[in-house]
C-alpha positions as CSV (number, residue, x, y, z in Angstrom):
1,M,89.2,149.4,146.1
2,T,86.9,147.8,148.6
3,K,87.7,144.5,150.3
4,R,84.9,142.7,148.3
5,K,86.2,144.2,144.9
6,R,89.7,143.2,145.8
7,K,88.7,139.7,146.6
8,N,86.7,139.5,143.3
9,A,89.7,140.8,141.4
10,Y,91.9,138.3,143.0
11,N,89.6,135.4,142.1
12,V,89.4,136.6,138.5
13,F,93.2,136.8,138.5
14,R,93.5,133.3,139.9
15,R,91.0,131.7,137.5
16,S,93.0,133.1,134.6
17,A,96.0,130.9,135.4
18,R,97.5,128.6,132.9
19,R,100.4,126.3,133.5
20,V,102.5,126.0,130.4
21,L,105.5,123.7,130.2
22,M,108.7,125.4,129.0
23,A,108.9,123.3,125.8
24,D,105.3,124.2,124.9
25,A,105.9,127.9,125.5
26,V,109.1,128.0,123.4
27,S,107.4,126.2,120.6
28,D,104.6,128.9,120.5
29,P,106.5,132.2,120.4
30,E,103.4,134.1,119.1
31,Q,101.4,133.3,122.3
32,Y,104.4,133.2,124.7
33,P,107.0,135.7,123.3
34,F,108.8,135.9,126.6
35,A,109.6,132.1,126.7
36,Q,112.5,132.3,124.3
37,D,114.3,134.8,126.6
38,Y,114.5,132.0,129.2
39,E,115.0,129.0,127.0
40,S,118.6,128.5,128.2
41,E,117.6,128.5,131.9
42,D,117.9,124.8,132.8
43,D,116.0,125.0,136.1
44,I,112.7,126.4,134.7
45,I,110.1,123.6,134.3
46,A,107.0,125.7,133.4
47,F,105.5,129.2,133.4
48,H,102.3,130.0,135.3
49,V,100.7,132.6,133.0
50,Y,97.9,135.0,134.1
51,L,95.8,137.5,132.2
52,D,97.8,139.7,129.9
53,G,101.1,137.8,130.1
54,Y,101.9,138.2,133.8
55,F,103.9,135.1,134.7
56,F,106.1,133.4,137.2
57,F,108.4,130.4,136.9
58,E,108.0,126.9,138.3
59,I,111.6,125.8,139.0
60,F,113.5,122.9,140.5
61,S,115.8,124.3,143.1
62,D,117.8,122.5,145.9
63,G,115.9,119.3,145.1
64,Q,112.5,120.8,145.5
65,L,109.8,122.4,143.4
66,R,109.7,126.2,143.9
67,Y,108.1,129.2,142.3
68,Q,110.0,132.4,141.3
69,V,108.5,135.8,140.6
70,L,110.5,138.4,138.7
71,T,110.2,141.8,140.2
72,E,112.0,145.1,139.3
73,T,114.4,144.8,142.2
74,M,114.6,141.1,143.1
75,H,113.5,137.6,142.2
76,P,111.9,136.1,145.3
77,I,111.5,132.3,145.4
78,F,108.5,130.8,147.1
79,Q,107.8,127.3,148.4
80,L,104.0,127.6,147.8
81,R,102.4,128.4,144.4
82,E,99.8,130.4,146.2
83,D,102.4,132.8,147.7
84,A,103.9,133.4,144.3
85,E,100.5,133.9,142.8
86,E,99.7,136.5,145.5
87,E,102.9,138.4,144.9
88,L,102.2,138.5,141.2
89,F,98.7,139.7,141.8
90,Y,99.9,142.6,143.8
91,M,102.4,143.5,141.0
92,W,99.5,143.3,138.5
93,K,97.3,145.4,140.7
94,K,100.0,148.1,140.9
95,E,100.9,147.7,137.2
96,E,104.6,147.0,138.2
97,Y,105.4,144.3,135.7
């Protein structure tokens, strides 16, 4: 993929973002079937949902707002939304979700 195509794909990915509060996601299981799996997690505030259901969590951890991405091997936590978004983009690009 050329640098220009990669940048365009990233921009499309970013524009697809929707922030969905936990309560809203749980109340709409047809659109957000994954939400009920995390309903008992007290620290999750919202999901940031992209394209075909790729998502990461917005959490409150250590008194600060953080973003957590679930990967196959670990669950990194980021201070900046943009960093979590970039990690999720690379997972989407590699179809590792």
